[in-house]
PyMOL commands that place a pseudoatom at each C-alpha (Angstrom):
pseudoatom trace, name=CA, resn=MET, resi=1, chain=A, elem=C, hetatm=0, pos=[6.975, 28.487, 7.223]
pseudoatom trace, name=CA, resn=THR, resi=2, chain=A, elem=C, hetatm=0, pos=[3.986, 28.604, 9.552]
pseudoatom trace, name=CA, resn=PRO, resi=3, chain=A, elem=C, hetatm=0, pos=[4.447, 26.549, 12.686]
pseudoatom trace, name=CA, resn=LEU, resi=4, chain=A, elem=C, hetatm=0, pos=[2.382, 23.265, 12.662]
pseudoatom trace, name=CA, resn=THR, resi=5, chain=A, elem=C, hetatm=0, pos=[-0.632, 23.047, 14.842]
pseudoatom trace, name=CA, resn=PRO, resi=6, chain=A, elem=C, hetatm=0, pos=[-1.585, 20.065, 17.021]
pseudoatom trace, name=CA, resn=ALA, resi=7, chain=A, elem=C, hetatm=0, pos=[-4.123, 19.141, 14.413]
pseudoatom trace, name=CA, resn=ASP, resi=8, chain=A, elem=C, hetatm=0, pos=[-1.260, 19.038, 11.903]
pseudoatom trace, name=CA, resn=TYR, resi=9, chain=A, elem=C, hetatm=0, pos=[0.746, 16.715, 13.984]
pseudoatom trace, name=CA, resn=ASP, resi=10, chain=A, elem=C, hetatm=0, pos=[-2.287, 14.506, 14.276]
pseudoatom trace, name=CA, resn=ALA, resi=11, chain=A, elem=C, hetatm=0, pos=[-2.508, 14.498, 10.579]
pseudoatom trace, name=CA, resn=ILE, resi=12, chain=A, elem=C, hetatm=0, pos=[1.107, 13.508, 10.175]
pseudoatom trace, name=CA, resn=ARG, resi=13, chain=A, elem=C, hetatm=0, pos=[0.701, 10.775, 12.895]
pseudoatom trace, name=CA, resn=LEU, resi=14, chain=A, elem=C, hetatm=0, pos=[-2.381, 9.395, 11.220]
pseudoatom trace, name=CA, resn=SER, resi=15, chain=A, elem=C, hetatm=0, pos=[-0.666, 9.413, 7.782]
pseudoatom trace, name=CA, resn=LEU, resi=16, chain=A, elem=C, hetatm=0, pos=[2.168, 7.321, 9.135]
pseudoatom trace, name=CA, resn=GLN, resi=17, chain=A, elem=C, hetatm=0, pos=[-0.075, 4.956, 10.950]
pseudoatom trace, name=CA, resn=VAL, resi=18, chain=A, elem=C, hetatm=0, pos=[-2.202, 4.420, 7.800]
pseudoatom trace, name=CA, resn=SER, resi=19, chain=A, elem=C, hetatm=0, pos=[0.749, 3.999, 5.559]
pseudoatom trace, name=CA, resn=ILE, resi=20, chain=A, elem=C, hetatm=0, pos=[2.597, 1.540, 7.924]
pseudoatom trace, name=CA, resn=ALA, resi=21, chain=A, elem=C, hetatm=0, pos=[-0.608, -0.445, 8.606]
pseudoatom trace, name=CA, resn=ALA, resi=22, chain=A, elem=C, hetatm=0, pos=[-1.553, -0.596, 4.845]
pseudoatom trace, name=CA, resn=THR, resi=23, chain=A, elem=C, hetatm=0, pos=[1.946, -1.853, 3.938]
pseudoatom trace, name=CA, resn=LEU, resi=24, chain=A, elem=C, hetatm=0, pos=[2.179, -4.530, 6.732]
pseudoatom trace, name=CA, resn=LEU, resi=25, chain=A, elem=C, hetatm=0, pos=[-1.300, -5.737, 5.986]
pseudoatom trace, name=CA, resn=SER, resi=26, chain=A, elem=C, hetatm=0, pos=[-0.541, -6.034, 2.300]
pseudoatom trace, name=CA, resn=LEU, resi=27, chain=A, elem=C, hetatm=0, pos=[2.820, -7.777, 2.546]
pseudoatom trace, name=CA, resn=PRO, resi=28, chain=A, elem=C, hetatm=0, pos=[1.764, -11.344, 2.977]
pseudoatom trace, name=CA, resn=PHE, resi=29, chain=A, elem=C, hetatm=0, pos=[-0.921, -11.016, 0.316]
pseudoatom trace, name=CA, resn=GLY, resi=30, chain=A, elem=C, hetatm=0, pos=[1.348, -9.258, -2.087]
pseudoatom trace, name=CA, resn=PHE, resi=31, chain=A, elem=C, hetatm=0, pos=[3.957, -12.051, -1.606]
pseudoatom trace, name=CA, resn=ALA, resi=32, chain=A, elem=C, hetatm=0, pos=[1.337, -14.731, -2.246]
pseudoatom trace, name=CA, resn=VAL, resi=33, chain=A, elem=C, hetatm=0, pos=[-0.177, -13.060, -5.356]
pseudoatom trace, name=CA, resn=ALA, resi=34, chain=A, elem=C, hetatm=0, pos=[3.365, -12.451, -6.834]
pseudoatom trace, name=CA, resn=TYR, resi=35, chain=A, elem=C, hetatm=0, pos=[4.278, -16.066, -6.161]
pseudoatom trace, name=CA, resn=LEU, resi=36, chain=A, elem=C, hetatm=0, pos=[1.149, -17.258, -7.932]
pseudoatom trace, name=CA, resn=ILE, resi=37, chain=A, elem=C, hetatm=0, pos=[1.745, -15.112, -10.967]
pseudoatom trace, name=CA, resn=THR, resi=38, chain=A, elem=C, hetatm=0, pos=[5.338, -16.055, -11.188]
pseudoatom trace, name=CA, resn=PHE, resi=39, chain=A, elem=C, hetatm=0, pos=[5.555, -19.703, -10.392]
pseudoatom trace, name=CA, resn=VAL, resi=40, chain=A, elem=C, hetatm=0, pos=[2.067, -21.218, -10.830]
pseudoatom trace, name=CA, resn=GLN, resi=41, chain=A, elem=C, hetatm=0, pos=[0.390, -21.905, -14.137]
pseudoatom trace, name=CA, resn=PHE, resi=42, chain=A, elem=C, hetatm=0, pos=[-3.373, -21.687, -14.033]
pseudoatom trace, name=CA, resn=ARG, resi=43, chain=A, elem=C, hetatm=0, pos=[-6.380, -20.541, -16.069]
pseudoatom trace, name=CA, resn=GLY, resi=44, chain=A, elem=C, hetatm=0, pos=[-7.278, -16.973, -15.548]
pseudoatom trace, name=CA, resn=LYS, resi=45, chain=A, elem=C, hetatm=0, pos=[-3.798, -15.721, -14.729]
pseudoatom trace, name=CA, resn=VAL, resi=46, chain=A, elem=C, hetatm=0, pos=[-4.206, -12.831, -17.151]
pseudoatom trace, name=CA, resn=LEU, resi=47, chain=A, elem=C, hetatm=0, pos=[-7.524, -11.975, -15.446]
pseudoatom trace, name=CA, resn=LEU, resi=48, chain=A, elem=C, hetatm=0, pos=[-5.847, -12.010, -12.026]
pseudoatom trace, name=CA, resn=GLU, resi=49, chain=A, elem=C, hetatm=0, pos=[-3.061, -9.643, -13.321]
pseudoatom trace, name=CA, resn=VAL, resi=50, chain=A, elem=C, hetatm=0, pos=[-5.764, -7.312, -14.775]
pseudoatom trace, name=CA, resn=LEU, resi=51, chain=A, elem=C, hetatm=0, pos=[-7.665, -7.177, -11.490]
pseudoatom trace, name=CA, resn=ILE, resi=52, chain=A, elem=C, hetatm=0, pos=[-4.483, -6.573, -9.423]
pseudoatom trace, name=CA, resn=ASN, resi=53, chain=A, elem=C, hetatm=0, pos=[-3.388, -3.756, -11.611]
pseudoatom trace, name=CA, resn=LEU, resi=54, chain=A, elem=C, hetatm=0, pos=[-6.809, -2.166, -12.085]
pseudoatom trace, name=CA, resn=PRO, resi=55, chain=A, elem=C, hetatm=0, pos=[-6.444, 0.323, -9.225]
pseudoatom trace, name=CA, resn=LEU, resi=56, chain=A, elem=C, hetatm=0, pos=[-3.415, 1.768, -11.056]
pseudoatom trace, name=CA, resn=THR, resi=57, chain=A, elem=C, hetatm=0, pos=[-5.598, 2.733, -14.044]
pseudoatom trace, name=CA, resn=MET, resi=58, chain=A, elem=C, hetatm=0, pos=[-8.785, 3.869, -12.256]
pseudoatom trace, name=CA, resn=PRO, resi=59, chain=A, elem=C, hetatm=0, pos=[-9.194, 7.130, -10.557]
pseudoatom trace, name=CA, resn=PRO, resi=60, chain=A, elem=C, hetatm=0, pos=[-8.765, 6.767, -6.821]
pseudoatom trace, name=CA, resn=VAL, resi=61, chain=A, elem=C, hetatm=0, pos=[-12.210, 8.319, -6.218]
pseudoatom trace, name=CA, resn=VAL, resi=62, chain=A, elem=C, hetatm=0, pos=[-13.712, 5.415, -8.273]
pseudoatom trace, name=CA, resn=VAL, resi=63, chain=A, elem=C, hetatm=0, pos=[-11.809, 2.916, -6.120]
pseudoatom trace, name=CA, resn=GLY, resi=64, chain=A, elem=C, hetatm=0, pos=[-13.121, 4.629, -3.084]
pseudoatom trace, name=CA, resn=TYR, resi=65, chain=A, elem=C, hetatm=0, pos=[-16.700, 4.619, -4.368]
pseudoatom trace, name=CA, resn=PHE, resi=66, chain=A, elem=C, hetatm=0, pos=[-16.505, 0.837, -5.090]
pseudoatom trace, name=CA, resn=LEU, resi=67, chain=A, elem=C, hetatm=0, pos=[-15.158, 0.297, -1.558]
pseudoatom trace, name=CA, resn=LEU, resi=68, chain=A, elem=C, hetatm=0, pos=[-17.979, 2.384, -0.184]
pseudoatom trace, name=CA, resn=LEU, resi=69, chain=A, elem=C, hetatm=0, pos=[-20.589, 0.187, -1.992]
pseudoatom trace, name=CA, resn=LEU, resi=70, chain=A, elem=C, hetatm=0, pos=[-18.745, -2.875, -0.587]
pseudoatom trace, name=CA, resn=LEU, resi=71, chain=A, elem=C, hetatm=0, pos=[-18.087, -1.755, 2.968]
pseudoatom trace, name=CA, resn=GLY, resi=72, chain=A, elem=C, hetatm=0, pos=[-21.030, 0.486, 3.614]
pseudoatom trace, name=CA, resn=ARG, resi=73, chain=A, elem=C, hetatm=0, pos=[-23.805, -0.441, 5.945]
pseudoatom trace, name=CA, resn=HIS, resi=74, chain=A, elem=C, hetatm=0, pos=[-25.906, -1.753, 3.017]
pseudoatom trace, name=CA, resn=GLY, resi=75, chain=A, elem=C, hetatm=0, pos=[-22.973, -3.231, 1.221]
pseudoatom trace, name=CA, resn=TRP, resi=76, chain=A, elem=C, hetatm=0, pos=[-22.387, -6.982, 0.817]
pseudoatom trace, name=CA, resn=LEU, resi=77, chain=A, elem=C, hetatm=0, pos=[-19.467, -7.104, 3.198]
pseudoatom trace, name=CA, resn=GLY, resi=78, chain=A, elem=C, hetatm=0, pos=[-20.460, -4.060, 5.293]
pseudoatom trace, name=CA, resn=SER, resi=79, chain=A, elem=C, hetatm=0, pos=[-23.799, -5.465, 6.162]
pseudoatom trace, name=CA, resn=LEU, resi=80, chain=A, elem=C, hetatm=0, pos=[-22.197, -8.701, 7.398]
pseudoatom trace, name=CA, resn=LEU, resi=81, chain=A, elem=C, hetatm=0, pos=[-19.698, -6.872, 9.487]
pseudoatom trace, name=CA, resn=ASP, resi=82, chain=A, elem=C, hetatm=0, pos=[-22.482, -4.524, 10.861]
pseudoatom trace, name=CA, resn=GLU, resi=83, chain=A, elem=C, hetatm=0, pos=[-24.321, -7.581, 12.175]
pseudoatom trace, name=CA, resn=VAL, resi=84, chain=A, elem=C, hetatm=0, pos=[-21.318, -8.346, 14.431]
pseudoatom trace, name=CA, resn=GLY, resi=85, chain=A, elem=C, hetatm=0, pos=[-20.837, -4.820, 15.467]
pseudoatom trace, name=CA, resn=ILE, resi=86, chain=A, elem=C, hetatm=0, pos=[-17.933, -3.888, 13.201]
pseudoatom trace, name=CA, resn=ARG, resi=87, chain=A, elem=C, hetatm=0, pos=[-18.059, -0.504, 11.397]
pseudoatom trace, name=CA, resn=LEU, resi=88, chain=A, elem=C, hetatm=0, pos=[-15.440, 0.462, 8.885]
pseudoatom trace, name=CA, resn=ILE, resi=89, chain=A, elem=C, hetatm=0, pos=[-16.798, 3.372, 7.012]
pseudoatom trace, name=CA, resn=PHE, resi=90, chain=A, elem=C, hetatm=0, pos=[-15.493, 6.755, 8.270]
pseudoatom trace, name=CA, resn=THR, resi=91, chain=A, elem=C, hetatm=0, pos=[-12.946, 5.128, 10.465]
pseudoatom trace, name=CA, resn=LEU, resi=92, chain=A, elem=C, hetatm=0, pos=[-9.119, 4.882, 10.399]
pseudoatom trace, name=CA, resn=LYS, resi=93, chain=A, elem=C, hetatm=0, pos=[-9.586, 1.219, 9.304]
pseudoatom trace, name=CA, resn=ALA, resi=94, chain=A, elem=C, hetatm=0, pos=[-11.297, 2.405, 6.166]
pseudoatom trace, name=CA, resn=ALA, resi=95, chain=A, elem=C, hetatm=0, pos=[-8.365, 4.673, 5.426]
pseudoatom trace, name=CA, resn=VAL, resi=96, chain=A, elem=C, hetatm=0, pos=[-6.035, 1.763, 5.802]
pseudoatom trace, name=CA, resn=ILE, resi=97, chain=A, elem=C, hetatm=0, pos=[-8.046, -0.383, 3.479]
pseudoatom trace, name=CA, resn=ALA, resi=98, chain=A, elem=C, hetatm=0, pos=[-8.221, 2.344, 0.903]
pseudoatom trace, name=CA, resn=SER, resi=99, chain=A, elem=C, hetatm=0, pos=[-4.513, 2.811, 0.966]
pseudoatom trace, name=CA, resn=ALA, resi=100, chain=A, elem=C, hetatm=0, pos=[-3.869, -0.834, 0.853]
pseudoatom trace, name=CA, resn=VAL, resi=101, chain=A, elem=C, hetatm=0, pos=[-6.093, -1.364, -2.279]
pseudoatom trace, name=CA, resn=VAL, resi=102, chain=A, elem=C, hetatm=0, pos=[-4.578, 1.602, -4.196]
pseudoatom trace, name=CA, resn=GLY, resi=103, chain=A, elem=C, hetatm=0, pos=[-0.994, 0.664, -3.362]
pseudoatom trace, name=CA, resn=PHE, resi=104, chain=A, elem=C, hetatm=0, pos=[-1.196, -3.071, -3.605]
pseudoatom trace, name=CA, resn=PRO, resi=105, chain=A, elem=C, hetatm=0, pos=[-0.330, -3.181, -7.387]
pseudoatom trace, name=CA, resn=LEU, resi=106, chain=A, elem=C, hetatm=0, pos=[2.973, -1.458, -6.708]
pseudoatom trace, name=CA, resn=LEU, resi=107, chain=A, elem=C, hetatm=0, pos=[3.881, -3.986, -4.064]
pseudoatom trace, name=CA, resn=VAL, resi=108, chain=A, elem=C, hetatm=0, pos=[2.954, -6.999, -6.151]
pseudoatom trace, name=CA, resn=ARG, resi=109, chain=A, elem=C, hetatm=0, pos=[4.876, -5.636, -9.245]
pseudoatom trace, name=CA, resn=SER, resi=110, chain=A, elem=C, hetatm=0, pos=[8.004, -5.128, -7.256]
pseudoatom trace, name=CA, resn=VAL, resi=111, chain=A, elem=C, hetatm=0, pos=[7.881, -8.542, -5.570]
pseudoatom trace, name=CA, resn=ARG, resi=112, chain=A, elem=C, hetatm=0, pos=[7.144, -10.197, -8.892]
pseudoatom trace, name=CA, resn=ILE, resi=113, chain=A, elem=C, hetatm=0, pos=[10.150, -8.563, -10.539]
pseudoatom trace, name=CA, resn=GLY, resi=114, chain=A, elem=C, hetatm=0, pos=[12.337, -9.766, -7.697]
pseudoatom trace, name=CA, resn=MET, resi=115, chain=A, elem=C, hetatm=0, pos=[10.956, -13.301, -8.036]
pseudoatom trace, name=CA, resn=GLU, resi=116, chain=A, elem=C, hetatm=0, pos=[11.422, -13.332, -11.790]
pseudoatom trace, name=CA, resn=GLY, resi=117, chain=A, elem=C, hetatm=0, pos=[15.045, -12.580, -11.260]
pseudoatom trace, name=CA, resn=ILE, resi=118, chain=A, elem=C, hetatm=0, pos=[15.638, -15.676, -9.171]
pseudoatom trace, name=CA, resn=ASP, resi=119, chain=A, elem=C, hetatm=0, pos=[17.900, -18.216, -10.939]
pseudoatom trace, name=CA, resn=PRO, resi=120, chain=A, elem=C, hetatm=0, pos=[15.786, -21.305, -11.695]
pseudoatom trace, name=CA, resn=GLN, resi=121, chain=A, elem=C, hetatm=0, pos=[18.804, -23.477, -11.164]
pseudoatom trace, name=CA, resn=LEU, resi=122, chain=A, elem=C, hetatm=0, pos=[18.808, -22.594, -7.480]
pseudoatom trace, name=CA, resn=ILE, resi=123, chain=A, elem=C, hetatm=0, pos=[15.197, -23.781, -7.135]
pseudoatom trace, name=CA, resn=ASN, resi=124, chain=A, elem=C, hetatm=0, pos=[15.883, -26.906, -9.179]
pseudoatom trace, name=CA, resn=ALA, resi=125, chain=A, elem=C, hetatm=0, pos=[18.978, -27.619, -7.039]
pseudoatom trace, name=CA, resn=SER, resi=126, chain=A, elem=C, hetatm=0, pos=[16.915, -27.249, -3.881]
pseudoatom trace, name=CA, resn=ARG, resi=127, chain=A, elem=C, hetatm=0, pos=[14.310, -29.653, -5.190]
pseudoatom trace, name=CA, resn=THR, resi=128, chain=A, elem=C, hetatm=0, pos=[16.974, -32.136, -6.464]
pseudoatom trace, name=CA, resn=LEU, resi=129, chain=A, elem=C, hetatm=0, pos=[18.469, -32.252, -2.908]
pseudoatom trace, name=CA, resn=GLY, resi=130, chain=A, elem=C, hetatm=0, pos=[15.193, -33.476, -1.614]
pseudoatom trace, name=CA, resn=ALA, resi=131, chain=A, elem=C, hetatm=0, pos=[13.654, -30.270, -0.303]
pseudoatom trace, name=CA, resn=ARG, resi=132, chain=A, elem=C, hetatm=0, pos=[9.916, -30.159, -0.362]
pseudoatom trace, name=CA, resn=TRP, resi=133, chain=A, elem=C, hetatm=0, pos=[8.269, -27.181, -2.136]
pseudoatom trace, name=CA, resn=PRO, resi=134, chain=A, elem=C, hetatm=0, pos=[7.329, -25.426, 1.154]
pseudoatom trace, name=CA, resn=ASP, resi=135, chain=A, elem=C, hetatm=0, pos=[11.048, -25.716, 2.252]
pseudoatom trace, name=CA, resn=THR, resi=136, chain=A, elem=C, hetatm=0, pos=[12.217, -24.379, -1.103]
pseudoatom trace, name=CA, resn=LEU, resi=137, chain=A, elem=C, hetatm=0, pos=[9.771, -21.460, -0.734]
pseudoatom trace, name=CA, resn=MET, resi=138, chain=A, elem=C, hetatm=0, pos=[10.994, -20.561, 2.760]
pseudoatom trace, name=CA, resn=THR, resi=139, chain=A, elem=C, hetatm=0, pos=[14.738, -21.182, 2.212]
pseudoatom trace, name=CA, resn=VAL, resi=140, chain=A, elem=C, hetatm=0, pos=[15.290, -20.123, -1.430]
pseudoatom trace, name=CA, resn=ILE, resi=141, chain=A, elem=C, hetatm=0, pos=[12.385, -18.037, -2.836]
pseudoatom trace, name=CA, resn=LEU, resi=142, chain=A, elem=C, hetatm=0, pos=[11.544, -15.949, 0.208]
pseudoatom trace, name=CA, resn=PRO, resi=143, chain=A, elem=C, hetatm=0, pos=[15.129, -14.902, 1.125]
pseudoatom trace, name=CA, resn=LEU, resi=144, chain=A, elem=C, hetatm=0, pos=[15.926, -13.997, -2.588]
pseudoatom trace, name=CA, resn=SER, resi=145, chain=A, elem=C, hetatm=0, pos=[12.636, -12.016, -2.694]
pseudoatom trace, name=CA, resn=ILE, resi=146, chain=A, elem=C, hetatm=0, pos=[13.587, -9.780, 0.239]
pseudoatom trace, name=CA, resn=PRO, resi=147, chain=A, elem=C, hetatm=0, pos=[14.975, -6.937, -1.959]
pseudoatom trace, name=CA, resn=GLY, resi=148, chain=A, elem=C, hetatm=0, pos=[11.749, -6.952, -4.026]
pseudoatom trace, name=CA, resn=LEU, resi=149, chain=A, elem=C, hetatm=0, pos=[9.670, -7.010, -0.791]
pseudoatom trace, name=CA, resn=VAL, resi=150, chain=A, elem=C, hetatm=0, pos=[11.545, -3.982, 0.680]
pseudoatom trace, name=CA, resn=ALA, resi=151, chain=A, elem=C, hetatm=0, pos=[11.405, -2.074, -2.618]
pseudoatom trace, name=CA, resn=GLY, resi=152, chain=A, elem=C, hetatm=0, pos=[7.750, -2.761, -3.034]
pseudoatom trace, name=CA, resn=SER, resi=153, chain=A, elem=C, hetatm=0, pos=[6.970, -1.893, 0.572]
pseudoatom trace, name=CA, resn=SER, resi=154, chain=A, elem=C, hetatm=0, pos=[8.760, 1.460, 0.229]
pseudoatom trace, name=CA, resn=LEU, resi=155, chain=A, elem=C, hetatm=0, pos=[6.826, 2.320, -2.953]
pseudoatom trace, name=CA, resn=MET, resi=156, chain=A, elem=C, hetatm=0, pos=[3.517, 1.251, -1.315]
pseudoatom trace, name=CA, resn=PHE, resi=157, chain=A, elem=C, hetatm=0, pos=[4.326, 3.246, 1.777]
pseudoatom trace, name=CA, resn=ALA, resi=158, chain=A, elem=C, hetatm=0, pos=[4.971, 6.308, -0.344]
pseudoatom trace, name=CA, resn=ARG, resi=159, chain=A, elem=C, hetatm=0, pos=[1.853, 5.787, -2.346]
pseudoatom trace, name=CA, resn=SER, resi=160, chain=A, elem=C, hetatm=0, pos=[-0.230, 5.323, 0.753]
pseudoatom trace, name=CA, resn=LEU, resi=161, chain=A, elem=C, hetatm=0, pos=[1.184, 8.469, 2.333]
pseudoatom trace, name=CA, resn=GLY, resi=162, chain=A, elem=C, hetatm=0, pos=[-0.237, 10.467, -0.566]
pseudoatom trace, name=CA, resn=GLU, resi=163, chain=A, elem=C, hetatm=0, pos=[-3.497, 8.752, -0.930]
pseudoatom trace, name=CA, resn=PHE, resi=164, chain=A, elem=C, hetatm=0, pos=[-6.440, 11.147, -1.138]
pseudoatom trace, name=CA, resn=GLY, resi=165, chain=A, elem=C, hetatm=0, pos=[-9.258, 10.198, -3.511]
pseudoatom trace, name=CA, resn=ALA, resi=166, chain=A, elem=C, hetatm=0, pos=[-10.220, 6.787, -2.134]
pseudoatom trace, name=CA, resn=THR, resi=167, chain=A, elem=C, hetatm=0, pos=[-9.624, 7.786, 1.497]
pseudoatom trace, name=CA, resn=ILE, resi=168, chain=A, elem=C, hetatm=0, pos=[-11.871, 10.831, 1.449]
pseudoatom trace, name=CA, resn=ILE, resi=169, chain=A, elem=C, hetatm=0, pos=[-14.727, 8.695, 0.017]
pseudoatom trace, name=CA, resn=VAL, resi=170, chain=A, elem=C, hetatm=0, pos=[-14.595, 5.817, 2.460]
pseudoatom trace, name=CA, resn=ALA, resi=171, chain=A, elem=C, hetatm=0, pos=[-12.985, 7.500, 5.604]
pseudoatom trace, name=CA, resn=GLY, resi=172, chain=A, elem=C, hetatm=0, pos=[-13.996, 11.121, 5.332]
pseudoatom trace, name=CA, resn=ASN, resi=173, chain=A, elem=C, hetatm=0, pos=[-12.016, 14.001, 6.473]
pseudoatom trace, name=CA, resn=ILE, resi=174, chain=A, elem=C, hetatm=0, pos=[-12.420, 13.995, 10.300]
pseudoatom trace, name=CA, resn=PRO, resi=175, chain=A, elem=C, hetatm=0, pos=[-9.624, 15.872, 12.160]
pseudoatom trace, name=CA, resn=GLY, resi=176, chain=A, elem=C, hetatm=0, pos=[-7.830, 13.708, 14.628]
pseudoatom trace, name=CA, resn=VAL, resi=177, chain=A, elem=C, hetatm=0, pos=[-9.699, 10.539, 13.490]
pseudoatom trace, name=CA, resn=THR, resi=178, chain=A, elem=C, hetatm=0, pos=[-9.226, 10.103, 9.704]
pseudoatom trace, name=CA, resn=GLN, resi=179, chain=A, elem=C, hetatm=0, pos=[-7.638, 13.330, 8.543]
pseudoatom trace, name=CA, resn=THR, resi=180, chain=A, elem=C, hetatm=0, pos=[-4.254, 12.477, 6.903]
pseudoatom trace, name=CA, resn=ILE, resi=181, chain=A, elem=C, hetatm=0, pos=[-1.704, 14.877, 5.471]
pseudoatom trace, name=CA, resn=PRO, resi=182, chain=A, elem=C, hetatm=0, pos=[-3.309, 15.111, 2.008]
pseudoatom trace, name=CA, resn=LEU, resi=183, chain=A, elem=C, hetatm=0, pos=[-6.820, 15.645, 3.503]
pseudoatom trace, name=CA, resn=ALA, resi=184, chain=A, elem=C, hetatm=0, pos=[-5.452, 18.368, 5.832]
pseudoatom trace, name=CA, resn=ILE, resi=185, chain=A, elem=C, hetatm=0, pos=[-3.742, 20.051, 2.891]
pseudoatom trace, name=CA, resn=TYR, resi=186, chain=A, elem=C, hetatm=0, pos=[-6.999, 19.869, 0.927]
pseudoatom trace, name=CA, resn=GLU, resi=187, chain=A, elem=C, hetatm=0, pos=[-8.904, 21.569, 3.846]
pseudoatom trace, name=CA, resn=TYR, resi=188, chain=A, elem=C, hetatm=0, pos=[-6.262, 24.260, 4.139]
pseudoatom trace, name=CA, resn=ALA, resi=189, chain=A, elem=C, hetatm=0, pos=[-6.251, 24.891, 0.418]
pseudoatom trace, name=CA, resn=ALA, resi=190, chain=A, elem=C, hetatm=0, pos=[-10.052, 25.454, 0.441]
pseudoatom trace, name=CA, resn=SER, resi=191, chain=A, elem=C, hetatm=0, pos=[-9.643, 28.100, 3.124]
pseudoatom trace, name=CA, resn=PRO, resi=192, chain=A, elem=C, hetatm=0, pos=[-8.808, 31.760, 2.131]
pseudoatom trace, name=CA, resn=THR, resi=193, chain=A, elem=C, hetatm=0, pos=[-6.321, 31.996, 4.990]
pseudoatom trace, name=CA, resn=GLY, resi=194, chain=A, elem=C, hetatm=0, pos=[-4.889, 28.521, 4.900]
pseudoatom trace, name=CA, resn=GLU, resi=195, chain=A, elem=C, hetatm=0, pos=[-2.166, 28.926, 2.230]
pseudoatom trace, name=CA, resn=SER, resi=196, chain=A, elem=C, hetatm=0, pos=[0.706, 29.008, 4.512]
pseudoatom trace, name=CA, resn=MET, resi=197, chain=A, elem=C, hetatm=0, pos=[-0.436, 26.133, 6.597]
pseudoatom trace, name=CA, resn=ALA, resi=198, chain=A, elem=C, hetatm=0, pos=[-0.954, 24.065, 3.422]
pseudoatom trace, name=CA, resn=LEU, resi=199, chain=A, elem=C, hetatm=0, pos=[2.553, 24.911, 2.336]
pseudoatom trace, name=CA, resn=SER, resi=200, chain=A, elem=C, hetatm=0, pos=[3.965, 23.807, 5.717]
pseudoatom trace, name=CA, resn=LEU, resi=201, chain=A, elem=C, hetatm=0, pos=[2.251, 20.384, 5.425]
pseudoatom trace, name=CA, resn=CYS, resi=202, chain=A, elem=C, hetatm=0, pos=[3.323, 20.083, 1.802]
pseudoatom trace, name=CA, resn=LEU, resi=203, chain=A, elem=C, hetatm=0, pos=[6.966, 20.430, 2.868]
pseudoatom trace, name=CA, resn=VAL, resi=204, chain=A, elem=C, hetatm=0, pos=[6.530, 17.842, 5.568]
pseudoatom trace, name=CA, resn=SER, resi=205, chain=A, elem=C, hetatm=0, pos=[5.054, 15.518, 3.000]
pseudoatom trace, name=CA, resn=VAL, resi=206, chain=A, elem=C, hetatm=0, pos=[7.879, 16.207, 0.536]
pseudoatom trace, name=CA, resn=ALA, resi=207, chain=A, elem=C, hetatm=0, pos=[10.496, 15.525, 3.292]
pseudoatom trace, name=CA, resn=ILE, resi=208, chain=A, elem=C, hetatm=0, pos=[8.907, 12.159, 4.245]
pseudoatom trace, name=CA, resn=SER, resi=209, chain=A, elem=C, hetatm=0, pos=[8.554, 11.194, 0.670]
pseudoatom trace, name=CA, resn=VAL, resi=210, chain=A, elem=C, hetatm=0, pos=[12.208, 12.017, -0.138]
pseudoatom trace, name=CA, resn=ILE, resi=211, chain=A, elem=C, hetatm=0, pos=[13.322, 9.880, 2.791]
pseudoatom trace, name=CA, resn=VAL, resi=212, chain=A, elem=C, hetatm=0, pos=[11.243, 6.951, 1.728]
pseudoatom trace, name=CA, resn=LEU, resi=213, chain=A, elem=C, hetatm=0, pos=[12.391, 7.131, -1.951]
pseudoatom trace, name=CA, resn=PHE, resi=214, chain=A, elem=C, hetatm=0, pos=[15.995, 7.504, -0.884]
pseudoatom trace, name=CA, resn=LEU, resi=215, chain=A, elem=C, hetatm=0, pos=[15.668, 4.313, 1.047]
pseudoatom trace, name=CA, resn=HIS, resi=216, chain=A, elem=C, hetatm=0, pos=[14.013, 2.682, -1.935]
pseudoatom trace, name=CA, resn=GLU, resi=217, chain=A, elem=C, hetatm=0, pos=[16.816, 3.677, -4.280]
pseudoatom trace, name=CA, resn=THR, resi=218, chain=A, elem=C, hetatm=0, pos=[19.423, 2.465, -1.657]
pseudoatom trace, name=CA, resn=MET, resi=219, chain=A, elem=C, hetatm=0, pos=[17.767, -0.978, -1.476]
pseudoatom trace, name=CA, resn=ALA, resi=220, chain=A, elem=C, hetatm=0, pos=[17.446, -1.211, -5.261]
pseudoatom trace, name=CA, resn=LYS, resi=221, chain=A, elem=C, hetatm=0, pos=[21.222, -0.485, -5.763]
pseudoatom trace, name=CA, resn=LYS, resi=222, chain=A, elem=C, hetatm=0, pos=[22.060, -3.059, -3.056]
pseudoatom trace, name=CA, resn=ALA, resi=223, chain=A, elem=C, hetatm=0, pos=[19.913, -5.587, -4.883]
pseudoatom trace, name=CA, resn=ALA, resi=224, chain=A, elem=C, hetatm=0, pos=[21.551, -4.786, -8.193]
pseudoatom trace, name=CA, resn=ARG, resi=225, chain=A, elem=C, hetatm=0, pos=[25.015, -5.207, -6.720]
pseudoatom trace, name=CA, resn=SER, resi=226, chain=A, elem=C, hetatm=0, pos=[24.128, -8.572, -5.229]
pseudoatom trace, name=CA, resn=ASP, resi=227, chain=A, elem=C, hetatm=0, pos=[23.027, -9.817, -8.621]
for i in range(1, 227): cmd.bond("trace and resi %d" % i, "trace and resi %d" % (i + 1))
show_as sticks, trace
zoom trace
């Protein structure tokens, strides 16, 4: 295996930064959406579920292009941000947003499964004892949703780690700035002499993914035993 270069270490660091930031950014929103779908009855719930799961069915490049239209200088949101001096396109922030959008459905699905497994009698008992709904949310629903949150976070982290299509559209492939592991592998694979370097980064990516999935399976088994 060819030794990693400083640029490769930058790509690994940026991949971890993007994955961690995307996961942490999505956690509160994922919990809120899963809560709405599980416990709240309202018109348009099916439409919300379709919109949430849409990034799973669309090619990541399509997701990236829509984000480019939205966040670009002439986009609806991008033009507003540009007026206050905030630029997202071709920055690490854009890579985080792209990873968050693509991985968000996995997070919501895992949290929702965890919430659906909560015994309704526990919620009813809390309400019967005089707890307000916010108290029930914080003392019953949230603690019992932690296994789902952890499982969803690990899946989203792994998905963000491998994100390529949407990222290259909105963040580009700038070494040391937005070049993550998949983008670096793509660049090496396009070079006639980059095969061994691409393999080295592939092995690093596999190692990180195995660790993350191992943690995911461990948490899933713990959650199953607790049930």
